C-alpha positions as CSV (number, residue, x, y, z in Angstrom):
1,X,39.7,-71.9,-12.9
2,X,37.7,-71.0,-15.9
3,X,39.0,-67.7,-17.4
4,X,35.5,-66.3,-17.5
5,X,34.8,-67.1,-13.8
6,X,38.2,-65.6,-12.9
7,X,37.3,-62.4,-14.7
8,X,34.0,-62.2,-12.9
9,X,35.6,-62.8,-9.5
10,X,38.2,-60.0,-10.0
11,X,35.4,-57.6,-11.2
12,X,33.3,-58.4,-8.1
13,X,36.3,-57.9,-5.8
14,X,37.2,-54.6,-7.4
15,X,33.6,-53.4,-7.1
16,X,33.5,-54.4,-3.5
17,X,36.7,-52.5,-2.8
18,X,35.4,-49.4,-4.6
19,X,32.2,-49.5,-2.6
20,X,34.1,-49.8,0.7
21,X,36.2,-46.8,-0.2
22,X,33.2,-44.8,-1.1
23,X,31.6,-45.7,2.3
24,X,34.8,-44.7,4.1
25,X,35.1,-41.4,2.2
26,X,31.5,-40.6,2.9
27,X,32.0,-41.4,6.6
28,X,34.9,-38.9,6.8
29,X,32.9,-36.3,4.9
30,X,30.1,-36.7,7.4
31,X,32.2,-36.4,10.5
32,X,34.6,-33.7,9.3
33,X,32.9,-30.3,9.5
34,X,35.6,-27.6,9.6
35,X,34.5,-24.2,10.9
36,X,33.8,-21.8,8.0
37,X,36.1,-18.8,7.6
38,X,33.6,-16.8,5.6
39,X,29.9,-16.4,5.2
40,X,28.6,-17.4,1.7
41,X,28.3,-14.7,-0.9
42,X,25.7,-12.0,-0.8
43,X,23.6,-10.9,-3.8
44,X,26.5,-8.9,-5.3
45,X,28.8,-11.9,-5.1
46,X,31.1,-10.6,-2.3
47,X,32.1,-12.7,0.6
48,X,31.5,-11.3,4.1
49,X,34.3,-12.3,6.4
50,X,33.8,-13.1,10.0
51,X,36.4,-10.4,11.0
52,X,34.8,-7.1,12.2
53,X,34.1,-4.4,9.6
54,X,34.9,-0.9,10.9
55,X,34.1,1.0,7.7
56,X,30.6,2.2,8.8
57,X,32.0,3.2,12.2
58,X,34.7,5.3,10.7
59,X,32.4,7.0,8.1
60,X,29.7,7.8,10.8
61,X,31.8,8.7,13.8
62,X,35.2,9.7,12.3
63,X,34.1,13.4,11.8
64,X,33.6,13.7,15.6
65,X,37.3,13.0,16.2
66,X,39.7,16.0,16.2
67,X,43.4,16.6,16.2
68,X,44.8,18.9,18.9
69,X,47.9,21.1,18.9
70,X,49.0,22.9,22.1
71,X,51.8,25.4,22.1
72,X,53.9,25.7,25.3
73,X,56.6,28.3,26.1
74,X,59.5,27.1,28.2
75,X,60.4,30.2,30.2
76,X,63.6,28.7,31.7
77,X,66.5,28.6,29.3
78,X,68.3,25.3,29.0
79,X,71.6,24.8,30.7
80,X,74.7,24.8,28.4
81,X,75.7,21.3,27.2
82,X,79.0,20.7,28.9
83,X,81.0,17.5,28.7
84,X,80.0,16.7,32.3
85,X,76.7,17.4,34.0
86,X,77.9,20.3,36.2
87,X,75.1,22.3,38.0
88,X,75.2,26.1,37.5
89,X,75.8,26.7,41.2
90,X,78.8,24.5,41.2
91,X,82.2,26.3,41.4
92,X,83.5,24.2,38.5
93,X,80.7,25.4,36.2
94,X,82.5,28.7,35.7
95,X,85.8,26.9,35.0
96,X,84.2,24.7,32.3
97,X,82.3,27.6,30.8
98,X,85.5,29.7,30.4
99,X,87.8,27.1,29.1
100,X,85.5,25.1,26.8
101,X,84.9,27.2,23.7
102,X,81.6,27.8,21.8
103,X,79.4,27.4,24.8
104,X,76.4,29.8,24.7
105,X,75.7,32.1,27.6
106,X,72.6,31.0,29.5
107,X,71.5,34.7,29.8
108,X,71.6,35.0,26.0
109,X,69.2,32.0,25.5
110,X,65.6,32.9,24.6
111,X,62.6,31.0,25.9
112,X,61.9,28.0,23.8
113,X,58.5,27.1,22.4
114,X,57.4,23.5,22.2
115,X,54.3,21.9,20.6
116,X,52.3,19.1,22.0
117,X,50.2,17.0,19.6
118,X,47.2,14.8,20.5
119,X,43.7,13.8,19.7
120,X,40.3,14.4,21.1
121,X,36.6,14.0,20.3
122,X,33.5,16.2,20.4
123,X,31.0,15.5,23.2
124,X,28.8,18.5,22.6
125,X,27.4,19.9,19.4
126,X,28.0,23.4,20.9
127,X,31.7,22.9,20.9
128,X,32.7,20.9,23.9
129,X,35.7,18.5,23.3
130,X,37.3,15.9,25.5
131,X,41.0,15.0,25.5
132,X,43.8,14.0,27.9
133,X,45.0,16.5,30.5
134,X,48.7,15.9,29.6
135,X,48.0,16.9,26.0
136,X,46.9,20.5,26.8
137,X,48.4,21.1,30.3
138,X,50.5,24.2,30.3
139,X,49.4,25.1,26.7
140,X,49.4,28.8,26.0
141,X,47.5,28.4,22.7
142,X,45.4,25.4,21.8
143,X,44.2,24.7,18.3
144,X,41.7,22.1,17.1
145,X,41.7,20.7,13.6
146,X,38.4,19.1,12.3
147,X,38.2,16.5,9.6
148,X,36.6,19.1,7.3
149,X,40.0,21.0,7.4
150,X,38.6,23.7,9.8
151,X,41.1,25.0,12.4
152,X,39.5,26.5,15.5
153,X,41.1,28.1,18.6
154,X,40.1,26.3,21.7
155,X,39.7,27.4,25.3
156,X,40.7,25.2,28.2
157,X,37.5,24.8,30.4
158,X,39.4,22.7,33.0
159,X,41.4,19.6,33.6
160,X,41.9,16.9,36.2
161,X,45.4,15.5,36.4
162,X,44.3,12.6,38.7
163,X,42.3,11.1,35.9
164,X,44.1,12.7,33.0
165,X,40.9,14.2,31.6
166,X,40.5,17.7,30.1
167,X,37.6,19.6,28.5
168,X,38.0,22.2,25.7
169,X,35.5,24.6,24.2
170,X,35.5,26.0,20.6
171,X,33.2,28.6,19.2
172,X,31.1,26.5,16.8
173,X,27.7,24.9,16.5
174,X,26.0,21.9,15.0
175,X,29.2,19.9,15.3
176,X,29.1,16.0,14.9
177,X,29.2,14.3,18.3
178,X,30.2,10.8,19.4
179,X,27.8,8.4,21.1
180,X,28.7,7.4,24.6
181,X,28.8,3.7,25.5
182,X,28.9,1.7,28.8
183,X,32.3,0.3,29.8
184,X,30.6,-1.9,32.3
185,X,29.1,-3.9,29.4
186,X,32.5,-4.2,27.7
187,X,33.8,-7.8,27.7
188,X,37.4,-9.0,27.6
189,X,38.1,-10.3,24.1
190,X,35.7,-7.9,22.5
191,X,36.8,-6.0,19.4
192,X,37.5,-2.3,19.8
193,X,38.9,0.5,17.5
194,X,40.8,3.7,18.0
195,X,40.8,6.8,15.8
196,X,43.5,9.5,16.3
197,X,46.7,11.1,14.9
198,X,49.7,8.9,15.8
199,X,52.9,10.7,14.9
200,X,50.8,13.4,13.3
201,X,49.1,11.1,10.7
202,X,45.6,12.4,10.8
203,X,42.5,10.2,11.0
204,X,44.3,6.9,11.6
205,X,42.2,3.9,12.5
206,X,43.7,1.0,14.5
207,X,41.8,-2.0,15.9
208,X,42.3,-4.8,18.5
209,X,40.6,-6.5,21.4
210,X,40.0,-5.7,25.0
211,X,42.9,-7.5,26.9
212,X,41.7,-6.8,30.5
213,X,39.5,-4.4,32.6
214,X,40.1,-2.6,35.9
215,X,43.8,-2.3,35.5
216,X,45.6,-0.3,38.2
217,X,48.8,1.5,37.2
218,X,51.6,3.0,39.5
219,X,50.7,6.5,40.7
220,X,47.2,6.2,39.1
221,X,44.9,5.6,42.1
222,X,41.6,6.7,40.7
223,X,41.3,5.1,37.2
224,X,40.4,1.4,36.5
225,X,42.0,1.4,33.1
226,X,40.8,-0.7,30.1
227,X,43.8,-2.6,28.7
228,X,43.8,-3.3,24.9
229,X,46.2,-4.4,22.2
230,X,45.0,-1.6,19.9
231,X,48.0,0.1,18.4
232,X,48.4,3.5,20.3
233,X,51.4,5.8,19.7
234,X,52.3,9.4,20.5
235,X,49.6,11.6,19.0
236,X,46.8,9.1,19.8
237,X,46.5,10.4,23.4
238,X,43.1,11.8,24.1
239,X,41.4,10.0,21.2
240,X,38.3,7.8,21.5
241,X,38.2,4.0,21.9
242,X,35.1,2.7,20.1
243,X,33.2,-0.6,20.5
244,X,31.6,-2.3,17.5
245,X,28.4,-0.4,18.0
246,X,30.2,2.8,17.3
247,X,30.0,3.9,21.0
248,X,32.9,5.5,22.8
249,X,33.9,3.3,25.8
250,X,37.2,4.9,26.7
251,X,39.9,7.6,26.1
252,X,43.2,6.3,24.9
253,X,45.7,7.6,27.5
254,X,48.9,5.5,28.0
255,X,51.0,2.8,26.6
256,X,53.4,0.3,28.1
257,X,56.7,0.6,26.1
258,X,60.4,0.2,26.5
259,X,61.2,1.7,23.2
260,X,58.8,4.7,23.2
261,X,56.6,3.1,20.5
262,X,53.7,0.6,20.7
263,X,54.5,-2.8,22.1
264,X,51.1,-4.4,22.3
265,X,49.8,-3.0,25.6
266,X,47.8,0.2,25.8
267,X,45.4,1.7,28.3
268,X,42.2,3.7,28.1
269,X,40.2,5.7,30.7
270,X,36.7,4.3,31.0
271,X,34.3,6.9,29.4
272,X,31.7,6.8,32.3
273,X,34.4,8.0,34.7
274,X,35.6,10.6,32.2
275,X,32.1,11.9,31.5
276,X,31.6,12.3,35.3
277,X,34.8,14.4,35.5
278,X,33.8,16.4,32.4
279,X,30.4,17.3,33.8
280,X,32.0,18.5,37.1
281,X,34.5,20.6,35.1
282,X,31.8,22.1,33.0
283,X,29.6,22.9,36.1
284,X,32.2,24.2,38.6
285,X,35.6,24.2,36.9
286,X,37.0,21.5,39.2
287,X,36.5,17.9,40.3
288,X,35.5,17.0,43.9
289,X,36.2,13.6,45.4
290,X,35.6,12.0,48.7
291,X,38.3,10.9,51.0
292,X,38.6,8.9,54.3
293,X,41.9,10.3,55.5
294,X,43.8,7.0,55.7
295,X,46.9,5.4,54.1
296,X,46.6,1.8,53.1
297,X,48.6,-1.1,51.7
298,X,48.0,-4.5,50.0
299,X,47.2,-7.5,52.1
300,X,49.6,-10.3,51.2
301,X,49.3,-14.0,52.2
302,X,51.7,-13.5,55.0
303,X,49.9,-10.4,56.4
304,X,46.6,-12.2,56.2
305,X,48.0,-15.1,58.3
306,X,49.4,-12.6,60.8
307,X,45.9,-10.9,61.2
308,X,44.0,-14.2,61.2
309,X,42.2,-13.3,58.0
310,X,41.0,-16.4,56.0
311,X,42.3,-15.1,52.7
312,X,44.4,-12.1,51.4
313,X,41.9,-9.4,50.5
314,X,40.8,-5.9,51.5
315,X,42.8,-2.8,52.2
316,X,45.1,-2.8,55.3
317,X,45.1,0.6,57.1
318,X,48.6,1.8,58.0
319,X,47.8,5.4,59.0
320,X,44.7,7.2,60.2
321,X,44.4,10.9,60.3
322,X,42.8,11.6,63.7
323,X,41.0,14.7,62.3
324,X,39.8,12.9,59.2
325,X,36.5,11.1,58.5
326,X,38.0,7.6,59.3
327,X,39.6,8.8,62.5
328,X,36.4,10.5,63.7
329,X,34.4,7.3,62.9
330,X,36.7,5.1,64.9
331,X,38.8,3.4,62.3
332,X,42.2,2.2,63.6
333,X,45.6,1.4,62.3
334,X,45.7,-2.3,61.6
335,X,42.1,-2.5,60.5
336,X,41.5,-4.3,57.2
337,X,38.7,-2.8,55.2
338,X,36.8,-5.7,53.5
339,X,33.8,-3.9,52.1
340,X,32.5,-0.4,51.3
341,X,28.7,-0.1,51.2
342,X,28.5,-3.9,50.8
343,X,30.8,-4.0,47.8
344,X,33.8,-6.3,48.2
345,X,37.3,-4.9,48.2
346,X,39.4,-7.6,46.6
347,X,42.6,-5.5,46.4
348,X,43.7,-2.3,48.2
349,X,43.7,-0.6,44.8
350,X,39.9,-0.9,44.7
351,X,39.3,1.4,47.7
352,X,40.7,4.7,46.4
353,X,38.6,4.3,43.2
354,X,35.4,3.5,45.1
355,X,35.9,6.4,47.6
356,X,37.1,8.8,44.9
357,X,34.0,8.2,42.9
358,X,31.8,9.5,45.7
359,X,31.2,13.1,46.6
360,X,32.3,14.8,49.8
361,X,29.6,14.5,52.5
362,X,28.5,11.0,51.3
363,X,27.9,8.6,54.1
364,X,29.6,5.1,53.7
365,X,29.5,1.9,55.7
366,X,32.8,0.1,56.1
367,X,33.1,-3.5,56.9
368,X,36.5,-4.0,58.7
369,X,38.4,-6.9,60.1
370,X,39.7,-6.2,63.6
371,X,41.4,-8.6,65.9
372,X,39.8,-11.7,64.5
373,X,36.3,-10.5,63.7
374,X,34.3,-8.2,61.4
375,X,33.0,-4.8,62.5
376,X,30.9,-2.2,60.8
377,X,31.9,1.5,60.9
378,X,30.0,4.4,59.4
379,X,31.9,7.5,58.1
380,X,31.1,10.7,56.3
381,X,33.6,11.5,53.5
382,X,35.5,14.7,53.4
383,X,36.8,16.4,50.3
384,X,40.1,15.1,48.9
385,X,43.0,17.5,49.2
386,X,46.7,17.0,48.8
387,X,48.5,16.2,52.0
388,X,51.9,17.6,52.8
389,X,54.6,15.0,52.8
390,X,56.5,14.3,56.0
391,X,60.3,14.2,55.9
392,X,61.4,13.0,59.3
393,X,65.1,13.3,60.3
394,X,66.8,11.0,62.7
395,X,68.0,13.3,65.5
396,X,69.5,12.1,68.7
397,X,69.6,14.3,71.8
398,X,71.3,11.7,74.0
399,X,72.6,8.2,73.3
400,X,69.6,6.0,74.1
401,X,69.9,2.4,75.4
402,X,70.0,-0.4,72.9
403,X,67.6,-3.4,73.3
404,X,68.4,-6.6,71.4
405,X,66.0,-9.4,70.4
406,X,68.3,-12.2,69.2
407,X,65.6,-14.5,67.9
408,X,64.4,-11.7,65.6
409,X,67.9,-10.4,64.8
410,X,66.7,-7.0,65.9
411,X,68.4,-4.2,67.8
412,X,66.2,-1.2,68.7
413,X,66.1,1.9,70.8
414,X,63.2,3.9,72.2
415,X,62.5,7.3,70.5
416,X,63.7,10.3,72.4
417,X,61.1,13.1,73.3
418,X,62.6,15.3,70.6
419,X,62.2,12.5,68.0
420,X,58.6,11.9,69.0
421,X,57.7,15.6,68.8
422,X,59.4,15.9,65.4
423,X,57.6,12.8,64.0
424,X,54.3,13.5,65.7
425,X,54.3,10.1,67.4
426,X,53.3,9.0,70.9
427,X,56.1,6.5,70.9
428,X,57.9,3.8,68.9
429,X,61.1,1.9,68.5
430,X,63.9,3.0,66.2
431,X,65.6,0.1,64.4
432,X,69.4,0.3,64.9
433,X,70.3,-3.0,63.3
434,X,68.3,-5.7,61.4
435,X,69.8,-9.1,60.9
436,X,68.6,-12.7,60.4
437,X,64.8,-12.9,60.3
438,X,64.4,-9.1,60.5
439,X,66.7,-8.5,57.5
440,X,65.0,-11.3,55.5
441,X,61.6,-9.7,56.1
442,X,62.8,-6.3,54.8
443,X,63.4,-4.3,58.0
444,X,66.0,-1.6,57.6
445,X,68.2,0.6,59.8
446,X,66.2,3.8,60.5
447,X,62.7,2.2,60.4
448,X,60.4,3.1,63.3
449,X,58.3,0.3,64.7
450,X,54.9,1.8,65.7
451,X,52.8,-1.4,66.1
452,X,52.9,-5.2,66.3
453,X,49.9,-6.9,64.7
454,X,47.1,-4.6,65.9
455,X,48.8,-3.4,69.1
456,X,50.3,0.1,69.4
457,X,54.0,0.1,70.4
458,X,55.0,3.0,72.5
459,X,58.1,1.5,74.1
460,X,60.1,-1.6,74.9
461,X,57.6,-2.9,77.5
462,X,54.7,-2.8,75.0
463,X,56.8,-4.5,72.3
464,X,57.8,-7.3,74.6
465,X,54.2,-7.9,75.7
466,X,52.8,-7.9,72.2
467,X,55.7,-10.1,71.0
468,X,54.9,-12.7,73.7
469,X,51.2,-13.0,72.6
470,X,51.9,-13.0,68.8
471,X,52.4,-16.8,68.7
472,X,54.9,-16.5,65.8
473,X,52.6,-14.6,63.4
474,X,54.1,-11.1,63.5
475,X,53.3,-8.0,61.4
476,X,55.2,-4.9,62.3
477,X,53.7,-1.5,61.5
478,X,56.8,0.5,60.3
479,X,57.3,4.2,59.6
480,X,60.0,4.5,56.8
481,X,60.8,8.1,55.9
482,X,57.5,9.5,54.6
483,X,55.6,6.2,54.2
484,X,54.0,3.8,56.6
485,X,53.6,0.0,55.9
486,X,53.2,-3.3,57.6
487,X,56.1,-5.7,57.3
488,X,55.4,-9.4,57.9
489,X,58.1,-11.1,60.0
490,X,58.6,-14.9,60.1
491,X,60.7,-16.5,62.8
492,X,61.5,-19.6,60.7
């Protein structure tokens, strides 16, 4: 080939290849559109990141957050630290105290003073402050420190241990106050921030997101907690949880921790519930709540099948106070409360919160599941009051006859008249031995069987009749010490 033609051909091929690469590169550039990590520069050349900016929130609302110090006096002297935990009323206590030297005499010990630190926030320009009840409970002297370095003595207006909310009052005016937000509009995944004094470090700001809403915690029946991953540590208790609008949506109250420090899970009391408590405390010094006079438990899949309920939901009634609102309205043990005033009860934990949010004297409509169908019951709430615990003792007057149910692996006796009087029951069966299916279901020696499905059990005859009609789906209503619960029993 002519050298000139060869040169032209190579040049044309190279140009073609370069053109193809340009097209391919432009194609990739067109399709690849990575998400920006920053908004382009503003007039001053700074780059505004997509992450939230809490600086304005802190500048504007930080002065309304306070540090709280409560002094407590422990009137009971501590027991001497002996090598073994020997109670003072034990005969060996004197022996160890005499023969182990350098042990202080308990009578010589003086009452000790402890200090509780926490946080709070101003809800009234005239000096009203909200915090946690556990921060100031038992405090003989309460001191509030403002961000402008003022230290003010505070008076405890009142507290509510059920919600862990307390209200303080200081003699001051024209104080900065927080803005109150709406926890109902808070969304999971939304950014939130906390201001407080963890470990005594004043005006500390931490941030995170809302992890969950409506959390129920053990022994906390009246608070649907907001769960966050905001860093909360000792000293943050009682401080505010802010949304991005600078509104308080909760009070930081508890953490989940195995080490005593923050582990990524913290809980806040919704501010609307806390404000309702605070208004009642300010108005009358206490909090009033409605009650139905019942004990309930969760509805599991097995219990739902036993009661013929399509899905596990609602609150299963295990005890009804005959003199309470539910008893007077006709609610029965074994009923499953599905709705209150038309609002669904997905879990048994929902019911105490709903009822507790209402005032005594309020009329409510309960939709209950009873023996395969729904029924509506109207009740008037009474005021919640602590109920004395029942500590039954197993006392036998004579040796009663044992009855065995081999298929269930169950041995029972009828209650004696003395046992019925002591326990306040019309009847029941005392479990002497639980084996096989009964043991696997969780029945224990000493349990008292009071019902089978939704039939009251007063004796052996009633138990045998109810057992014959159960068709394999059995839920036993059991009294165990001071609690009552349904135990699902499977014959397979």
